C-alpha positions as CSV (number, residue, x, y, z in Angstrom):
1,M,45.1,5.4,26.4
2,K,45.3,8.8,24.8
3,D,42.5,11.2,25.8
4,K,42.7,13.4,22.8
5,L,43.5,13.3,19.1
6,P,47.0,13.8,17.8
7,S,47.5,17.6,17.4
8,E,49.1,17.3,14.0
9,L,46.0,15.6,12.6
10,H,43.4,17.4,14.7
11,Q,42.5,20.1,12.2
12,L,42.4,17.7,9.3
13,L,40.2,15.2,11.2
14,I,37.6,17.7,12.4
15,H,37.2,19.3,9.0
16,I,36.5,16.1,7.1
17,P,33.2,16.7,5.3
18,D,31.2,14.0,7.0
19,T,29.3,13.2,10.2
20,I,32.1,11.5,12.2
21,A,32.9,11.4,15.9
22,Y,36.1,10.1,17.5
23,L,35.7,8.1,20.7
24,T,37.8,6.3,23.3
25,P,37.4,2.5,23.5
26,D,35.1,3.1,26.5
27,L,32.9,5.4,24.5
28,Y,34.0,8.9,25.6
29,F,34.1,11.7,23.0
30,L,37.6,12.8,21.9
31,D,36.3,15.1,19.2
32,A,34.0,15.3,16.2
33,T,33.8,16.8,12.7
34,D,32.1,20.1,12.2
35,D,29.4,18.3,10.1
36,Y,28.8,15.9,13.0
37,L,28.3,18.8,15.5
38,S,25.9,20.5,13.0
39,V,23.7,17.5,12.5
40,M,23.6,16.7,16.2
41,M,23.0,20.3,17.1
42,K,25.9,20.3,19.6
43,Q,28.9,22.5,20.4
44,R,32.3,21.0,20.6
45,D,32.7,21.9,24.3
46,E,29.4,20.1,25.0
47,I,30.7,16.7,24.0
48,I,34.5,16.4,24.5
49,G,35.4,14.3,27.5
50,K,31.8,13.1,28.0
51,H,30.3,9.7,27.4
52,V,28.3,9.2,24.3
53,F,25.0,8.3,26.1
54,E,25.5,11.2,28.6
55,V,25.5,13.6,25.6
56,F,22.5,11.8,24.0
57,P,20.2,10.7,26.9
58,D,17.6,8.1,26.4
59,H,14.1,9.0,25.2
60,E,11.6,7.2,27.4
61,T,10.0,5.0,24.7
62,A,10.2,1.3,24.3
63,I,11.7,1.4,20.8
64,N,14.3,4.1,21.7
65,S,15.4,2.1,24.7
66,V,15.8,-1.1,22.6
67,N,17.7,0.8,19.8
68,R,19.9,2.6,22.3
69,K,21.1,-0.9,23.5
70,K,21.8,-1.8,19.8
71,V,23.9,1.3,19.3
72,R,25.9,0.6,22.5
73,K,26.4,-3.0,21.5
74,C,27.6,-2.0,18.1
75,L,30.2,0.4,19.5
76,E,31.3,-2.1,22.2
77,A,31.6,-4.9,19.6
78,A,33.9,-2.7,17.5
79,A,36.2,-2.2,20.5
80,E,36.1,-5.8,21.6
81,T,36.4,-7.6,18.3
82,K,38.7,-5.0,16.7
83,Q,36.5,-5.2,13.6
84,G,34.2,-2.7,12.0
85,Q,30.5,-2.9,12.8
86,F,27.3,-1.7,11.0
87,L,23.7,-1.1,12.0
88,S,21.0,-0.7,9.3
89,A,18.4,2.0,9.6
90,L,16.9,2.2,13.1
91,R,14.9,4.8,15.0
92,Y,16.8,6.8,17.7
93,D,15.0,10.0,18.6
94,M,17.0,13.2,19.3
95,R,16.3,16.0,21.6
96,K,15.9,19.3,19.7
97,E,16.9,22.7,20.8
98,D,13.5,23.3,22.3
99,G,13.9,20.2,24.5
100,V,11.3,18.1,22.6
101,F,12.4,14.8,21.1
102,G,12.1,14.5,17.3
103,E,11.7,11.4,15.3
104,R,15.0,10.4,13.7
105,Y,16.4,7.4,11.9
106,W,20.1,6.5,11.6
107,E,22.5,4.1,9.9
108,V,25.5,3.5,12.2
109,K,29.1,2.5,11.4
110,A,31.8,2.0,14.0
111,K,35.4,1.2,13.1
112,P,38.4,0.7,15.5
113,V,41.8,2.3,15.0
114,L,44.6,0.1,16.3
115,D,48.0,1.1,17.5
116,R,51.2,-0.7,16.5
117,A,50.7,-3.3,19.2
118,G,47.3,-4.1,17.8
119,N,45.3,-2.5,20.6
120,V,42.3,-0.4,20.0
121,Q,43.4,3.3,20.3
122,Y,40.3,5.1,19.0
123,L,36.9,4.3,17.7
124,V,35.6,6.1,14.5
125,F,31.9,6.5,15.0
126,K,29.8,7.5,11.9
127,P,26.0,7.9,12.4
128,N,24.3,8.7,9.1
129,D,20.9,10.5,9.3
130,V,18.4,8.7,7.0
131,T,15.3,10.2,8.6
132,E,13.9,11.7,5.4
133,R,14.5,8.5,3.5
134,E,12.9,6.2,6.1
135,I,9.8,8.5,6.6
136,S,9.3,8.7,2.9
137,K,9.6,4.9,2.6
138,Q,7.0,4.4,5.4
139,A,4.7,6.9,3.7
140,L,5.0,5.1,0.4
141,I,4.4,1.7,2.1
142,S,1.3,3.1,3.8
143,E,0.0,4.5,0.6
144,E,0.6,1.3,-1.3
145,N,-1.0,-0.7,1.4
146,K,-4.1,1.5,1.3
147,Y,-4.5,1.0,-2.5
148,R,-3.8,-2.7,-2.2
149,F,-6.5,-2.9,0.4
150,L,-8.9,-1.2,-1.9
151,L,-7.9,-3.5,-4.8
152,N,-8.4,-6.6,-2.6
153,S,-11.9,-5.3,-1.7
154,L,-13.1,-5.0,-5.3
155,P,-15.7,-7.6,-6.3
156,Q,-13.7,-8.6,-9.4
157,L,-11.1,-11.4,-9.3
158,I,-7.8,-9.6,-10.2
159,Y,-4.6,-11.5,-11.1
160,T,-1.2,-11.0,-12.7
161,T,1.2,-13.4,-14.3
162,D,4.8,-13.1,-15.5
163,A,5.7,-12.9,-19.2
164,A,5.6,-16.8,-19.4
165,G,2.1,-16.9,-18.0
166,S,2.9,-18.2,-14.4
167,P,0.7,-16.5,-11.8
168,T,2.4,-13.8,-9.6
169,F,-0.6,-12.2,-7.8
170,F,-4.2,-12.9,-7.0
171,N,-6.4,-10.4,-5.1
172,Q,-8.3,-11.4,-1.9
173,R,-11.5,-11.9,-3.8
174,W,-9.8,-14.8,-5.6
175,Y,-9.0,-16.5,-2.4
176,T,-12.4,-15.8,-0.8
177,Y,-14.3,-17.0,-3.8
178,T,-12.3,-20.2,-4.5
179,G,-11.3,-21.0,-0.9
180,S,-7.7,-21.4,-2.2
181,T,-4.4,-20.1,-0.8
182,A,-1.5,-18.2,-2.3
183,E,0.6,-21.3,-2.1
184,L,-1.8,-23.4,-4.1
185,L,-2.5,-20.8,-6.8
186,G,1.1,-19.8,-6.9
187,N,2.1,-23.4,-7.9
188,D,0.2,-23.1,-11.2
189,N,-2.8,-25.1,-9.7
190,W,-5.2,-22.5,-10.9
191,G,-6.4,-24.9,-13.6
192,S,-8.1,-27.1,-10.9
193,Y,-10.6,-24.3,-10.3
194,I,-11.7,-24.1,-14.0
195,H,-14.5,-26.2,-15.3
196,P,-13.1,-29.3,-17.1
197,D,-15.1,-28.5,-20.3
198,D,-13.5,-25.0,-20.4
199,L,-10.0,-25.7,-19.4
200,A,-8.6,-26.9,-22.7
201,K,-10.0,-23.9,-24.5
202,V,-8.6,-21.5,-21.9
203,K,-5.1,-23.1,-22.0
204,E,-5.1,-23.0,-25.9
205,K,-6.1,-19.3,-26.0
206,S,-3.7,-18.4,-23.2
207,K,-0.8,-20.2,-24.9
208,Y,-1.5,-18.4,-28.2
209,A,-1.7,-15.0,-26.4
210,I,1.6,-15.6,-24.6
211,E,3.5,-16.8,-27.6
212,N,2.2,-13.9,-29.8
213,G,2.3,-11.2,-27.1
214,T,-1.4,-10.5,-27.6
215,E,-4.5,-10.0,-25.4
216,F,-6.4,-12.9,-24.0
217,Q,-10.1,-13.1,-23.4
218,A,-12.4,-16.0,-22.6
219,E,-15.7,-16.8,-20.9
220,L,-15.2,-19.7,-18.5
221,R,-16.6,-21.3,-15.4
222,I,-14.7,-21.0,-12.1
223,K,-15.4,-23.2,-9.0
224,N,-16.3,-21.5,-5.7
225,T,-15.9,-22.8,-2.1
226,Q,-19.1,-24.8,-2.4
227,G,-17.9,-26.7,-5.5
228,T,-20.3,-24.8,-7.7
229,Y,-19.2,-23.3,-11.0
230,R,-20.1,-19.7,-12.0
231,W,-19.5,-18.0,-15.4
232,F,-16.8,-15.3,-15.6
233,L,-15.5,-13.1,-18.3
234,T,-11.7,-13.3,-18.0
235,R,-9.3,-11.0,-19.9
236,S,-5.6,-10.3,-19.6
237,T,-3.3,-7.9,-21.4
238,P,0.5,-7.8,-21.7
239,M,2.3,-4.9,-20.0
240,R,5.5,-3.9,-21.8
241,D,8.6,-1.9,-20.8
242,Q,10.0,1.0,-22.8
243,S,11.9,-1.4,-25.1
244,G,8.6,-3.3,-25.9
245,E,9.5,-6.4,-23.9
246,I,6.6,-8.0,-22.0
247,I,7.3,-7.8,-18.2
248,T,3.9,-9.0,-16.9
249,R,0.3,-9.7,-17.8
250,V,-2.6,-8.3,-15.9
251,G,-6.0,-9.8,-15.9
252,S,-9.4,-9.7,-14.2
253,S,-12.3,-12.1,-14.0
254,V,-15.8,-10.6,-13.8
255,D,-18.8,-12.7,-12.6
256,I,-21.4,-12.8,-15.5
257,Q,-23.5,-15.6,-14.2
258,A,-26.6,-13.5,-13.5
259,T,-26.3,-11.9,-16.9
260,R,-26.2,-15.2,-18.7
261,E,-29.1,-16.6,-16.7
262,L,-31.3,-13.5,-17.4
263,V,-31.0,-13.0,-21.1
264,Q,-28.5,-14.0,-23.8
265,E,-29.0,-10.7,-25.6
266,L,-27.2,-8.7,-22.9
267,E,-24.0,-8.7,-24.9
268,Q,-23.8,-5.0,-24.4
269,S,-23.5,-5.7,-20.6
270,Y,-20.7,-8.2,-21.4
271,Q,-18.8,-5.5,-23.3
272,Q,-19.3,-3.0,-20.4
273,L,-17.8,-5.5,-18.0
274,S,-15.1,-6.3,-20.5
275,D,-14.2,-2.6,-20.7
276,M,-13.4,-2.7,-17.0
277,S,-10.6,-5.1,-17.9
278,D,-9.4,-2.6,-20.5
279,Q,-9.2,0.1,-17.9
280,V,-7.3,-2.2,-15.5
281,M,-4.8,-3.0,-18.2
282,E,-4.5,0.6,-19.3
283,G,-3.7,1.5,-15.7
284,Y,-0.9,-1.0,-15.6
285,R,0.6,0.2,-19.0
286,K,0.7,3.8,-17.8
287,A,1.7,3.2,-14.2
288,E,5.2,4.4,-13.2
289,S,4.9,2.5,-9.9
290,E,2.7,0.0,-8.2
291,R,1.0,2.7,-6.2
292,K,-0.1,4.6,-9.3
293,T,-1.2,1.4,-10.9
294,L,-3.5,0.5,-8.0
295,H,-4.8,4.0,-7.8
296,N,-5.7,4.1,-11.5
297,L,-7.3,0.7,-11.2
298,I,-9.7,2.0,-8.6
299,M,-10.4,5.4,-10.1
300,K,-11.0,4.0,-13.7
301,A,-13.1,1.0,-12.7
302,P,-16.7,0.9,-14.1
303,V,-18.1,0.3,-10.6
304,F,-18.9,3.4,-8.6
305,F,-16.6,3.7,-5.6
306,C,-15.9,6.1,-2.8
307,V,-14.1,6.3,0.6
308,L,-16.0,7.9,3.6
309,R,-13.6,9.0,6.4
310,G,-14.4,9.1,10.1
311,P,-17.7,8.6,12.1
312,E,-19.3,11.5,10.2
313,H,-18.7,9.7,6.9
314,R,-17.1,12.6,5.1
315,Y,-16.2,12.1,1.4
316,E,-12.4,11.7,1.0
317,L,-12.0,9.9,-2.3
318,M,-14.3,8.9,-5.2
319,N,-13.9,7.6,-8.7
320,E,-15.5,8.9,-12.0
321,Q,-18.4,6.5,-11.9
322,Y,-19.4,7.7,-8.4
323,Q,-19.2,11.3,-9.5
324,K,-21.4,10.5,-12.5
325,L,-24.2,9.7,-10.0
326,F,-24.0,13.4,-8.9
327,P,-22.6,15.3,-12.0
328,N,-23.2,18.8,-10.7
329,R,-22.4,18.3,-7.0
330,D,-19.1,18.8,-5.1
331,L,-19.0,16.1,-2.4
332,I,-15.4,16.0,-1.2
333,G,-15.0,17.1,2.4
334,Q,-18.8,17.0,3.2
335,S,-20.5,14.3,5.3
336,V,-23.1,12.1,3.6
337,A,-25.8,13.7,5.8
338,E,-24.7,17.2,4.7
339,A,-24.2,16.5,1.0
340,L,-27.1,14.0,0.5
341,P,-29.9,14.7,2.9
342,E,-32.3,12.6,0.8
343,V,-30.0,9.6,1.5
344,A,-30.1,10.3,5.2
345,E,-33.9,10.4,5.1
346,Q,-34.0,7.0,3.6
347,G,-32.0,5.5,6.5
348,F,-28.6,4.9,4.8
349,V,-26.7,7.1,7.2
350,K,-27.9,4.9,10.1
351,V,-26.7,1.9,8.1
352,L,-23.3,3.5,7.7
353,D,-23.2,4.2,11.4
354,G,-23.8,0.5,12.0
355,V,-21.1,-0.7,9.6
356,Y,-18.6,1.8,11.2
357,A,-19.4,0.7,14.7
358,T,-19.6,-3.1,14.2
359,G,-17.2,-3.7,11.2
360,K,-19.9,-5.9,9.7
361,E,-20.1,-5.7,5.9
362,Y,-23.4,-4.5,4.4
363,I,-24.5,-5.6,1.0
364,A,-27.6,-4.3,-0.9
365,E,-28.7,-6.0,-4.1
366,C,-31.0,-4.3,-6.7
367,I,-32.6,-1.8,-4.3
368,S,-34.3,1.4,-5.3
369,V,-32.7,4.6,-4.0
370,K,-34.1,8.1,-4.5
371,L,-31.3,10.6,-5.3
372,D,-31.3,14.3,-5.9
373,R,-28.6,13.9,-8.6
374,Y,-28.4,17.4,-9.9
375,G,-29.0,19.3,-6.5
376,N,-32.3,20.8,-7.8
377,G,-34.6,19.1,-5.3
378,K,-35.9,16.6,-7.9
379,L,-35.5,13.0,-6.7
380,E,-34.7,10.3,-9.3
381,D,-35.3,6.6,-8.7
382,M,-32.2,4.5,-9.3
383,T,-31.7,0.8,-8.9
384,L,-28.4,0.0,-7.3
385,T,-26.3,-2.9,-6.0
386,F,-23.7,-1.9,-3.6
387,M,-21.8,-2.7,-0.4
388,Y,-20.4,-0.9,2.6
389,Q,-17.1,-2.2,4.1
390,T,-15.2,-0.9,7.1
391,I,-11.7,0.5,6.6
392,Y,-9.3,0.0,9.5
393,D,-6.2,2.0,10.4
394,E,-2.8,0.6,11.4
395,N,-4.1,0.1,15.0
396,N,-7.0,-2.0,13.7
397,K,-9.5,0.7,14.6
398,P,-12.2,1.8,12.2
399,S,-11.2,4.9,10.3
400,G,-13.8,5.0,7.5
401,I,-16.0,3.1,5.1
402,M,-15.5,1.9,1.5
403,V,-18.6,2.1,-0.8
404,C,-18.5,0.0,-4.0
405,G,-21.3,-0.9,-6.4
406,F,-23.1,-0.9,-9.7
407,N,-26.0,1.0,-11.3
408,V,-28.1,-2.0,-12.4
409,G,-31.2,-0.1,-13.6
410,E,-30.8,-0.9,-17.3
411,Q,-30.3,-4.6,-16.6
412,V,-33.4,-4.7,-14.4
413,R,-35.5,-2.9,-17.0
414,S,-34.2,-5.2,-19.7
415,T,-35.1,-8.3,-17.6
416,N,-38.6,-7.0,-16.9
417,K,-39.5,-6.5,-20.5
């Protein structure tokens, strides 16, 4: 077996503008392109005549050890089968000039070069550095998962359908409320959770909206896990592409049972809840990606919402409705105890500590809270319904608390009249 590249082709092969190494069938370096040496941070005399895994020693981590075996198997398979091999993106950390291993991701191709007798003479080894792409992909997935978690935590029942009206997504509140599963709801069995007296009306309105490309809205009763029906205001709006074609429909169902039971004249409250659906749909129309859609959904919802990060409960994210509670106060980066000492004095920081420590959800309904809304020392009584829910990181450890709720002062005052 030859131990070097043909001299007449050497200059041509090493100047190919790509990251390519030339190996013997038993995985010793014959040479490599200049681009390969640059990417791998190696000099030519550091690799020629040496085994691939002598030049690139293993990083003592479980994933690197596993992927090292995959790369070796890929190269050996190319030599044994005399056929090209390919590995999709995998992590294989590389030692940098300072001796520290850096996180790297690669796509690997290996192709044998046969002599006239059909024996493997060389292996062409092409690792493609896709680190930036993979890290960006992971960051995007993490960001989307965060907003999907927030969407699933909203008290509204959120859903989407395709252009023909078949369901494509239900948020976690749907499953929790109905006790159903994705498989059941995904098979168009959603109608079994609608009150029989409302189902025909809902189907008729939905059919008209789908056929005419219009919005759909209805008040209907939806069955919960105990078999009891509650009233919801449901609304969906078509989302169109740039050519005007409907690509999906987005809807939300808001529980209006308490409102109907209190007073029929609270039509204004119905409209407020209905406006939440408008904001959800508007977020879908304007979204350029699912992540932006979910973010807009949270930030524009008529419920007040914020994310408190860490055991100190520092404000990291809040929507417009939450900021309206404190119109002249800058809360981001401050802890609840620092920003709202009056809240701490009323014991809510201790409640937050308990939720963070135990992971147990806390729900408060129609309670009076004294707030220094304008930072002038004057406390204002507000009637709020809200919940605290623990947020977990990728290691299932608590990383923060989600706060979500309503200002129900006007409804309480109307009821007491």
